[in-house]
C-alpha positions in Angstrom: 0.0 0.0 0.0 1.4 3.4 -0.9 1.6 5.9 1.9 -0.6 9.0 1.1 1.7 11.2 3.2 4.8 10.1 1.2 3.1 10.5 -2.2 1.0 13.5 -1.4 0.9 16.5 0.9 -1.9 15.3 3.2 -3.8 18.6 2.9 -3.2 22.3 2.2 0.4 23.1 3.4 0.3 26.0 5.9 3.9 25.7 7.2 6.9 23.5 6.7 10.5 23.1 7.8 13.1 20.6 6.7 11.6 17.6 8.6 7.8 18.2 8.9 4.8 20.1 7.6 1.5 21.4 9.0 -1.5 21.0 6.8 -5.2 21.9 6.9 -6.8 18.6 6.4 -10.1 19.8 4.8 -12.1 17.2 6.8 -15.8 17.6 6.1 -17.5 19.4 8.9 -14.2 20.3 10.7 -12.8 23.7 9.6 -9.4 24.1 11.2 -8.6 20.4 11.4 -4.9 20.2 11.0 -2.2 17.6 10.7 1.4 17.7 11.7 3.2 15.3 9.4 6.8 14.1 9.5 8.3 14.2 6.0 10.1 10.8 6.1 8.2 7.6 6.3 8.6 6.7 10.0 5.9 4.6 11.6 6.2 5.4 15.3 7.2 8.4 17.4 9.6 6.1 19.3 11.5 5.6 16.0 12.5 9.2 16.0 15.5 10.5 18.1 14.5 12.5 21.2 15.3 15.9 19.7 13.0 15.0 16.7 10.2 13.9 19.1 10.5 17.2 21.0 10.4 19.2 17.8 7.2 17.4 16.6 5.5 18.1 19.9 6.5 21.8 19.9 4.9 22.1 16.5 1.8 20.2 17.6 1.4 22.5 20.6 2.0 25.6 18.5 -0.8 24.5 16.2 -3.1 23.9 19.2 -2.3 27.4 20.6 -3.2 29.0 17.2 -6.4 27.0 17.0 -7.5 28.0 20.5 -6.7 31.7 19.8 -8.5 31.9 16.4 -11.1 29.2 16.3 -12.3 29.5 20.0 -13.2 25.8 20.3 -14.7 24.2 23.3 -11.9 21.6 23.2 -8.9 20.6 21.1 -8.4 16.9 20.3 -4.8 15.8 19.7 -4.4 12.3 18.3 -1.8 10.1 16.8 -3.3 6.9 15.5 -1.6 5.7 12.3 -3.7 2.6 12.0 -4.6 3.3 8.4 -1.6 5.4 7.6 1.5 4.1 9.6 3.4 7.4 9.1 4.2 9.7 12.0 1.5 12.4 12.0 -0.7 14.1 14.6 -4.2 15.3 14.2 -5.0 18.6 15.9 -8.7 19.2 15.8 -10.8 22.1 17.1 -14.0 20.7 18.7 -17.3 22.3 19.6 -20.1 21.0 21.7 -22.4 21.3 18.7 -20.1 19.5 16.2 -21.5 16.5 14.4 -19.7 13.9 16.6 -19.3 15.6 20.0 -18.7 14.3 22.6 -17.3 11.3 20.6 -14.3 11.3 18.4 -14.5 12.8 14.9 -14.4 9.2 13.6 -17.3 8.1 15.7 -21.0 7.9 14.7 -22.7 11.2 14.0 -24.8 12.6 16.9 -26.5 15.5 15.1 -26.5 17.8 12.1 -24.8 21.1 12.1 -26.2 24.0 10.1 -24.2 25.1 7.1 -24.1 28.7 8.4 -22.2 27.6 11.5 -19.7 25.7 9.4 -19.3 28.7 7.1 -18.7 31.0 10.1 -16.0 28.7 11.3 -14.5 28.3 7.9 -14.3 32.1 7.5 -11.6 32.0 10.3 -9.3 29.8 8.3 -7.1 32.6 6.7 -6.6 34.0 10.2 -5.8 30.5 11.5 -3.1 30.0 8.9 -1.5 33.3 9.8 -1.7 32.4 13.5 -0.1 29.0 12.9 2.8 30.6 11.0 3.3 33.2 13.8 3.3 30.5 16.5 5.6 28.2 14.6 8.0 31.1 13.9 8.7 31.0 17.6 9.6 27.2 17.5 13.3 26.7 17.3 14.4 25.8 13.8 15.4 22.2 13.1 17.7 21.0 14.6 18.4 24.3 16.5 19.1 27.9 15.6 22.7 28.9 15.7 23.7 30.8 18.8 
């Protein structure tokens, strides 16, 4: 099976550095759903050296911070599953009490319908979210580290 993160971007690239990228995943019903994807095909976080693991998590937390600031969700879900795509990647998902699957995971059975106007209002924040992600990640030390 070909890895979709090795052969494709995995979404709209918002930010990248030499070892990973942040994409908006364009998941139906979830404006702001982002993925942090390691460029090389590595299956598990424990396959990465410690410095790389720390770098991934700094980026994940930067995306979460930007989402909280711009999207004003009720909760952020952070998940690394990799069952279908065994390639290091993290889902960072703004969640709302009125979203289709809440309180279950975004992969669970739908609980309700969400009016299109609500989704459109949240989607309108995406340009600001992209700017906020870039601003947050500009504060993350460059890979592997910035020269002193």
